[in-house]
C-alpha positions as CSV (number, residue, x, y, z in Angstrom):
1,M,17.4,-36.4,-104.5
2,A,18.2,-37.8,-107.8
3,L,17.7,-41.3,-106.9
4,L,14.3,-40.8,-105.5
5,Q,13.4,-39.5,-108.9
6,C,14.6,-42.4,-110.9
7,C,13.2,-45.0,-108.7
8,R,9.4,-44.2,-109.4
9,L,7.0,-43.8,-112.1
10,S,5.2,-40.5,-112.5
11,R,2.1,-39.7,-114.2
12,F,1.6,-36.6,-116.3
13,W,-2.1,-35.6,-116.8
14,L,-3.0,-34.5,-120.3
15,K,-6.5,-33.3,-119.5
16,G,-9.0,-32.7,-116.9
17,E,-8.6,-30.6,-113.7
18,K,-5.1,-32.1,-113.1
19,A,-4.0,-31.2,-116.8
20,G,-0.3,-30.2,-116.9
21,K,0.6,-31.7,-113.6
22,F,3.0,-34.5,-112.7
23,E,2.3,-36.9,-109.8
24,T,3.9,-39.9,-108.5
25,F,2.2,-43.1,-109.8
26,V,4.4,-45.8,-108.3
27,E,7.5,-45.9,-106.0
28,L,9.8,-48.6,-107.1
29,P,12.6,-50.9,-105.3
30,G,15.0,-49.9,-108.0
31,P,15.4,-47.8,-111.2
32,P,13.2,-48.8,-113.8
33,D,14.7,-49.8,-117.2
34,N,11.5,-50.1,-119.4
35,V,8.0,-49.9,-118.9
36,R,5.3,-51.8,-121.3
37,V,1.6,-51.8,-121.0
38,N,-0.2,-55.4,-121.7
39,E,-3.6,-55.8,-123.4
40,A,-5.4,-55.5,-120.0
41,G,-3.9,-52.0,-119.5
42,E,-1.6,-53.2,-116.8
43,F,2.1,-51.9,-116.7
44,W,5.1,-54.4,-116.6
45,V,8.2,-52.7,-115.2
46,A,11.7,-54.2,-115.8
47,I,14.3,-53.6,-113.0
48,H,17.6,-54.9,-113.5
49,C,18.9,-54.1,-110.0
50,R,17.5,-53.2,-106.5
51,Q,18.5,-50.0,-104.7
52,L,21.6,-50.4,-102.7
53,K,23.1,-47.8,-100.3
54,S,26.0,-47.4,-102.8
55,V,23.8,-46.5,-105.4
56,W,22.0,-43.9,-103.3
57,V,25.3,-42.2,-102.5
58,I,26.4,-42.3,-106.3
59,F,23.1,-41.0,-107.6
60,A,23.0,-38.3,-105.0
61,Y,26.2,-36.7,-106.1
62,P,26.6,-36.5,-109.8
63,W,30.3,-35.6,-109.6
64,L,30.7,-38.8,-107.8
65,R,29.1,-40.8,-110.4
66,R,31.0,-39.2,-113.2
67,A,34.2,-39.9,-111.2
68,I,33.5,-43.4,-110.8
69,L,32.3,-44.0,-114.4
70,S,35.6,-42.2,-115.6
71,L,37.9,-44.8,-113.6
72,P,39.6,-47.3,-115.8
73,I,37.6,-50.2,-114.4
74,P,35.7,-52.8,-116.7
75,M,32.0,-52.2,-116.7
76,K,31.2,-55.7,-115.3
77,H,33.2,-54.8,-112.2
78,L,31.2,-51.6,-111.8
79,Y,27.9,-53.6,-112.3
80,K,29.1,-55.9,-109.4
81,F,29.6,-52.9,-107.2
82,L,26.2,-51.3,-108.1
83,L,24.4,-54.6,-107.8
84,G,25.8,-55.7,-104.7
85,G,27.9,-58.6,-106.2
86,R,25.2,-60.7,-108.1
87,P,23.2,-59.6,-111.2
88,H,19.6,-60.6,-110.8
89,A,16.2,-59.8,-112.5
90,M,12.9,-58.3,-111.2
91,L,9.7,-57.8,-113.0
92,L,6.8,-55.9,-111.5
93,R,3.3,-55.7,-112.7
94,Y,0.9,-52.9,-111.8
95,D,-2.6,-52.2,-112.6
96,S,-3.8,-48.9,-114.0
97,N,-4.2,-47.4,-110.6
98,G,-0.7,-48.1,-109.5
99,Q,-1.5,-51.2,-107.3
100,L,1.2,-53.9,-107.3
101,V,-0.4,-57.0,-108.9
102,E,2.6,-59.3,-109.5
103,V,6.3,-59.6,-108.6
104,L,8.7,-62.1,-110.5
105,E,12.2,-62.0,-109.3
106,D,15.4,-64.2,-110.0
107,K,17.4,-63.0,-106.9
108,M,20.4,-65.2,-107.7
109,G,20.4,-64.4,-111.4
110,N,20.4,-68.3,-112.2
111,T,17.9,-68.0,-115.0
112,V,17.8,-64.6,-116.0
113,K,19.7,-61.4,-115.0
114,L,19.8,-57.7,-115.8
115,V,16.5,-57.7,-117.4
116,S,15.8,-54.4,-119.3
117,E,12.8,-55.3,-121.3
118,V,9.6,-57.4,-120.8
119,E,6.8,-57.9,-123.1
120,E,3.6,-59.8,-122.5
121,R,2.1,-61.9,-125.5
122,D,-0.4,-64.7,-125.2
123,G,0.4,-65.4,-121.5
124,E,4.1,-65.5,-122.1
125,L,6.6,-62.9,-121.0
126,W,9.5,-62.2,-123.4
127,L,12.5,-60.9,-121.4
128,G,15.5,-59.1,-123.0
129,S,18.6,-57.4,-121.7
130,V,21.2,-55.2,-123.4
131,L,23.9,-57.2,-121.5
132,M,22.9,-60.8,-122.2
133,D,23.1,-62.5,-125.4
134,Y,19.7,-64.3,-125.3
135,V,16.0,-63.7,-124.9
136,A,14.2,-65.5,-122.3
137,V,10.4,-66.8,-122.6
138,Y,8.6,-67.2,-119.2
139,T,5.4,-69.2,-119.8
140,R,2.7,-68.7,-116.9
């Protein structure tokens, strides 16, 4: 199913006995937007929405996705439908073995929402979004 493929991180082996093979590295609670590696070799994953049943149906049937996106409905209304009515933000940090290390989430979207990018520098997380007109900085 298409959604299952988009809600995970895969690893592609370049050398060794698994060279040329894909494997699932991490199963995610929603579709990843961007993945960044920090100085410790950990992975920050930005997820702008959680999986909802409506999204499962839309991703499972490409013709339905195309039909919905072709409707004369403003994108902000489509986002509300896909996000369950409230934009929020989720950042996940994984170690190099795919183990979850940290979860940061603004479930209500009060401070940040629809985060598509996270960059860690000197103990701060810089958060960006293609839909928001600001960059948020989270100091740990």
